[in-house]
C-alpha positions, -999 to 999 in steps of 0.1 A, spaced: 341 -327 -863 337 -358 -892 358 -378 -869 336 -374 -843 305 -383 -862 323 -413 -876 333 -424 -841 296 -415 -832 282 -440 -859 309 -467 -844 301 -467 -810 267 -470 -819 270 -500 -841 294 -521 -815 265 -514 -786 237 -527 -813 265 -557 -817 267 -556 -778 230 -557 -776 225 -584 -799 250 -609 -785 237 -611 -748 231 -649 -753 245 -669 -727 273 -694 -733 295 -719 -716 331 -718 -714 350 -754 -708 384 -741 -692 408 -769 -690 413 -772 -654 384 -755 -639 350 -761 -638 328 -745 -670 315 -710 -667 288 -694 -682 288 -658 -692 276 -631 -718 285 -638 -754 298 -601 -755 318 -604 -727 336 -639 -743 345 -617 -775 356 -587 -754 378 -605 -732 391 -623 -767 396 -588 -783 412 -573 -750 436 -604 -747 449 -603 -784 451 -563 -784 475 -566 -751 496 -595 -768 499 -574 -798 509 -542 -777 538 -563 -758 550 -581 -793 554 -544 -807 567 -530 -777 592 -559 -776 602 -550 -815 606 -516 -808 628 -523 -776 655 -544 -800 656 -515 -827 665 -491 -799 694 -518 -789 705 -523 -821 706 -484 -827 722 -480 -793 750 -506 -803 755 -494 -837 764 -454 -824 781 -468 -793 802 -496 -801 822 -508 -771 
């Protein structure tokens, strides 16, 4: 029950943050024309891009560890 209350408070805080940051910003892309979008969308895209990059990094490290363990247990 305590986790649910914490998650609810966190969700409300994120919602308030999103509602505060709906100001349009212009993003200048290197090879494309500038794009205008709400700031919260830019923040969300940056967050999820970093999250996905971290997931791939952790998955790569985990796979390397598993391969190393298999080689140690089953030498050729």
